[in-house]
C-alpha positions in Angstrom: 13.3 109.1 149.1 13.2 111.5 152.0 12.2 115.1 151.1 15.5 116.9 149.5 15.9 120.9 150.2 16.3 121.6 146.4 18.7 125.0 145.6 18.3 126.7 141.9 21.0 129.2 141.0 20.2 132.4 141.7 20.7 133.3 137.8 18.1 131.7 137.0 15.6 133.8 138.8 11.8 132.7 138.5 12.9 130.5 135.6 11.5 127.1 135.0 13.9 125.4 133.0 16.9 125.2 135.5 19.3 122.9 137.4 18.1 122.2 140.9 20.7 120.5 143.1 20.1 118.9 146.9 23.3 117.9 149.0 23.1 115.3 151.8 25.8 114.1 153.6 25.7 110.8 151.7 24.8 112.1 148.4 24.4 114.8 145.9 21.1 115.1 143.8 20.9 116.9 140.6 17.6 117.7 138.5 15.9 119.8 135.9 13.5 121.9 137.1 11.3 120.7 133.9 11.8 117.1 134.7 11.5 116.7 138.4 11.3 113.0 138.9 14.4 112.2 136.7 17.3 112.7 139.6 20.7 111.4 139.2 22.3 110.5 142.5 26.2 111.5 143.1 28.8 110.9 145.4 30.3 113.9 147.0 33.3 112.9 145.3 32.0 112.9 142.0 29.9 116.2 142.4 33.3 118.0 143.6 34.7 116.6 140.0 32.0 117.6 138.2 31.6 120.7 139.3 35.5 121.2 139.1 35.3 120.2 135.4 32.7 122.5 134.5 35.0 125.7 135.9 37.9 124.6 133.9 35.5 124.8 130.9 35.7 120.9 129.6 32.1 121.2 128.5 32.5 124.1 126.7 32.2 124.0 123.2 
């Protein structure tokens, strides 16, 4: 896999337990800063659906 440009949410600050995302034209990669070798790969459509579901509160408990 080529080198990816990982981004963390601004709310994480200097924390070490944060989600990280790398976006390429072909895919969106997601990982935890605690487990950087465990990477999930999503299509752009899957990523948009996930973000929409999070914003809609579908994962709130």
